[in-house]
N, C-alpha and C positions, 0 to 999 in steps of 0.2 A: 573818066575817075569817078568813082563811086562817093557818093556822100559818107559823111562822118559824124559820128558824135561828139559832141563837146563834152567837158569835163561835168559842165551840171548836168547835161542828162544823163551820162554815166553814175552821176550818183544819186539821180532822181531813180534811176535804175536798180540800183542797188538797195534802196529805200523801199523800191516797190516790192521786188523780191522779197524782204524782210517781212512785209507787211502781208504777202502773198502768202508765207509760209507760217506764219501766227494764225491766220483765218482758217487754215486746212484744220479744221475742228475734230472732223469726223475721221478724214483720211489719215490722219498721223496714228488713229488706233484700229488700222489694219495693217497685216500684211504688205509687204512690197516685194514682186519678184522683178529683177532688171533684166533684161533679154536683149541679144543679139539682133538690132535694128536690120541687117543685112538679112539675116534668117528670116524674120519676120514678114519682111518685105516678100519674100520667096512663098512663104506661106498663108500669104493674103490677111496678114496681121492675126493669125490665129496659132495658139501654142495648147497643146494638149497638159495639163497640170494634174499632177498627183494627189490622189485624196490619202488620207492616213491609213497604212495598216492597221489591222486587229488581227491579232495571233490568239491562237488556240493553246489550249494547255490539256493532257491528260495525264489520268492516276496511272503508277506502277512504274518497272523498271522494262519491262518489255512494250516498246511502244512500235514492234513491227507493221502492224495493220494503220498506224496512224501517221504514215510518212505521205502526206498529202500535199498538193500543189496551193500555193499560197497565190492569191488572183490580186494585182493590183489595180484598183480603180484609177481613172483619172477624168477631169472635166474640162471643156475646151474653153480656153480663156482667148478672148480678143480686145485688141487697141483699137476700140470701136467709138469713142468721142474724139472728136475734133473741134475745139472750141476757141474762139477768136474773138478780139473786142478792139474794132478798128475806130479810127478817129482822124479828122483834120482839122488844121489849123492855118489862118492865111499869115501872111507877115505882118499884118497890124494883131492880129491876136496875140501872136508872139511876143509881143512888147510885155505882155503881162505873164510872167514865169510863174507866178501861183496859178493861173488858170492852167496852165500844162500841167502843173504837179496835180491839179484836183482831176483830171480827165485821166492820168496816169494812175492815181488812187482807185478810181472808180472803176477802171479797168479790173486791176488786182483784185478788187472785192468782188467783182461779177464772176470773174474766172475760179476764183478759190470757191465762191458760191456753186457754181457750176459743178465741180468736182466734188463738193460735200453732199449736193444733192444727189448725184449720182451714186454715192456711196449709200445715201438714205432711201434711193427708190430700191436699189437691188435687196436692201436689207429687209425693207417693208415688204416687197413683193416676194421674196424668195425663203425668207426666215419660216421654218416649220414649228418653231415651239410657240405655241400661243397660250399666255394667260390670260384667262377671262376675269376680269373683275366685276361686281354687281354693284359698286359703288364708286364714287369719285375717286381720285387718287388722294392718299390720305398720309401716307407715311412709310416705314419700315415695312408694315405687314405686307404692300405689295411689292416691295423688291424682294423681298424673303421669297416669294412664290415663284419669282423667276429663278433665284439661286437653286429653290429646291428642283425646279424641273430640269436643271441643268446639273446639279448635284446627281440625282436619280440616275439620269442617263450616263454618266461617267464622263463629263466635261470639265477639264482642268480648271480648278478652283483661282485660277490668276488672268489677269490679261482680260478680265471680264467690263465691260460697259454698256450702259444704259443712256439712251438718248431720247429725253422727255419733250413734247410738245411746253410751251411756255405756261398754259394755263395748267397742266398737268404738273409740270414739273413745281410752279409755286404752290400747288396745293400740297405736296409733300414737303416743302417748304414751312409753310404754315402750321403743319404738324409738328415741325420739328420746334419751330418758334414757341409753341404753346404746351408741349409734351409736359417741359418740366418750369417752365417760368422763372427759373433762376439766372438771372442775368447775371453775367461774369463768366459763363458757361461759353467757350467758343463757339460751339456747334449751334446753341440757341442763338447767340450772340449774331453770326454771320447770316442763320437763316431768316431773322428778323429785318436785319439792316440791308443785306442784300438779296435776299430771296435766294441764297446759296445751298444747296443741299451737300454737295459732296459726294465723299464714300459711304455706302451705305451696302450691308449683308452683302460685300463682296465684289459688289459694280462701282467704278468712278460712272458718275452721272453727270450728264451734258443738258444744257437747255437749249430748246432748237427755237430761231424766231421762223421758222416754217416747219411744217409736219407734215406729211401724207395724211389722209384721212381714209377708211377703210368702210367702205358703205354697208348698210345692213344687207345681209343674205337675204336673197330673193326666191330661193329656190322652195321654201315652205317645208310642212313636217311630210311624214310618211315615206320619205325617201330611204330606199335601202340597197344593200349591196350583199353578194353572196361571197361567205368568206370559206365554203366548202372546199376541199382541193380540185374538185373536179371543174369548179368555175374558174379556176387560172386566174383569180385576180390577185395572185402572189408573185414575187418577182426572184429571178435568181440571178445574182451579181455576174457580169461577166465583162473582162478586159475588152474585148475585140467580140465581133461579128464576123462572118463569113457570107456574102452575097451569094445569089445562085450561081453568078459568072466566076465564082473563086475568090473573089477579093477581098481582104480583108480589112477591116477599119475599124477604131475605136468606138467603146461605147458609151454612152454618158449616164451614168447608174444613177443620176439625182432624182429621175422622172421615171412615171410609169402611166401605161393606159390604163384604166379599168373600165368594168361594163356596170352601171348602176340602173334602177327601175325607171330613171327619169333624168334627164339634164335640164328641164325646163326650168328657165329663168336662175338656173345656177349660173356663176360669173367668176373669171380669173381673180383670183387673191382671198376668196371665201376660204373660211378656215371651220373645219370640221372634226370630229371624231367619229369612229365605227365600235358601235357597241359589240364587246368582247374583243375588242383588240387592244391590247396595254403594250405600253412601254416596256422595253428592259435596259437594265442596264448594260450601253455595250460591251464593256469588257467581260464582267461576269455571267451575261447572259440571263440574269436573275428577274422576273417579273416584278414591276414597281408597283404593280398594284393601283397604277392610273391609267387612263384612256391615253392612247397613243393622239397625238394632233398631227393635221395634215393641212396642207393648202392644195387648193386647185389652179393649177397654171394654167390650162386651156382647156374650152368645151369642144370636143372636137366631133361629136354627132347628138343625136337625139337621147342617146344613151349610154356613151363614152365620154370620157374625160382623162386629161392628162393631170396628174399628181404628183404631190414632192411631199416627204421623201416616198419611196417605194416601199411595198407594204413585203418586208423581209421575214417571212415567218417559218422558214424551215419545212416548210410543208412539203419539199421535195425532197429532203434530206441530203442535200449536196453539201459538199465541202465549203463551198463558195457562202451558201446559205449559213450555214454553221460559223465561218467566220463575220459574217456582217449583219448577222441576226439582229433587227432591231424591234420586233415585236412578237407577243406571243398572241394566239388566236383560239377564241373558243368558236369552233365552226358553227354556220348558221347560214341556212339557204337566204334568211330574210333578217340580216343586220342592219339595225338602224342608224343612219346617217344624221347626224345631230350637228347643226352649224352654229358655231360660237359667238360670229360678228353678228349680233341681233340687232345692235342699235350701231348707225353711224356714228364712228368716233375716230379720233387721231390714232393712228398707228405708230405705236412707241416702241421703237427696235432696241433689241440688246442683243449681244453678240460676242463671242469669245474673238481675239486678234485672228485666231488662224481662220476663222471661217469666210472672211474674204482677203483677196488680195487685190492691191493695186497694181497694175500693169503700166509703169512710164513708157512713154511714147518719145519719139525725136524726129524732128523734121529734118531734113537735108539741105538746108537755105543756102543758097550760093554767097559768098561775100563778095564777089566781083563781077556783079551784074547791074551796078548801078544803085544798089540799095544798100544803105548802111544796116547792118546785122550786129544785134546783141543775142547772146545766149546765158542762160546760167542755170544751174539745177537747185531744188530744194535738198534737204538730207534725205527724203525719201527717192530721189532721183528723179522726181516730176519738173521737168524743164519749161522754162520760159523763153521763148522766141521774141525779140523785139524788133521791130523792121521801121526804117523811115526812109521817105521818099520825096523828093522835092519836084514840083512842077513848075517848070520856068513860064509856061505860057500863064497860070494864075496865079502865080507867087504864093502856092498853096502848101504844105507840107502834110503828106497822110504819114498816119501813125498805124502801126496795128501790133497787139501782142497776143500771142498764140500758144497753146498747149495741146498735148497730144497725150491720152491716157486710155486704159480700159479697167475695168472694174469686173472681177467676179466672184460669184459666193463658190467656194470650192467647199463648203461641206454645211447644205441647209440644216443640219441638225445640231448644230452647234450656234445656231442663229435664231431669233424670233422676235414676237411681238407681243406686247403688254397694252390692251385694250379695258379702258375703263366706263362705266358705266352701262355694263351690258344686261340685259333681263334675263 
């Protein structure tokens, strides 16, 4: 006969789930895709998720020549995070119910932290909109630059979030607490009393008690890339590709391999601009007058690296390029690459909700195999499974709490980083 949970343990698990959900600060602010677990098992926990369409429009009544194909882009999403918090207690320790509650609380705090860290890591490593500030965090003007880069590129003005390291967040709170010095003003009071910033320049802001740091770029100056048509450092979006064997497979259009003068000391995560390569408004295709920001995803050889987003300049003139164009290019054989992360600093992510997706997973744990099992899901569908097993030989009970999930950056051009104190 399987072990069973007492009423006290069930109440504790319900409290644990509530605390777990409250602690999911970052993951609550991204999209969720709930999927069929049988299908995910059969596809090795990978599913291709669609990127947003971008439509075209043309002038005039006669559109005979303008009926072209629409290219649907997609990205691979994987349920790849399997997190567990196990512990055990003997029959003596179980006499102290408070101790059991503390261990359960520690378990959910760690698992919630794991999910938040996973979201933050993906945001910090794959977001491509980079705001470089030469001074320490000071307030509205900083966040307004993040709003500007999003507005210019046509990203929706709602569901925007900014997560800041504690030091950078408190720098903004300091600005708010002294900007007016008129106490009785709610914004000023909460900034002074609780170091609370709240909503600024269309972003809901959050304080991180942990934050990634982006090292200073070591690639040095003098690196160049050819943006001439013949150099082929531009990308044609495509939904699928056909191998030499005739097999058709999906294409991940978030990345592109480019050739530059040298990749010596260039590292994954570096942020950079390319001279003469400006961002466009994704809907109208109008030149913003601002240099497009890119991230290094991997260094592949002495002269090649994988970057995000791809350079979709419409230099090939195809329908897919016109549909997804993200830059304008002033062609040059030696366009300068300029790194933005010139000083090691906290990588403060900002994003639109649709930039990321959480993929909740589910374990098929048997409930009749001698182990007591409880499971429950948060509003997002993220499931916690709690198991208990008693060993009569040692009079010890083993507990474990598990969660299974995935995080995917579905659109790197709807997320980015804010870097402070850069040269």
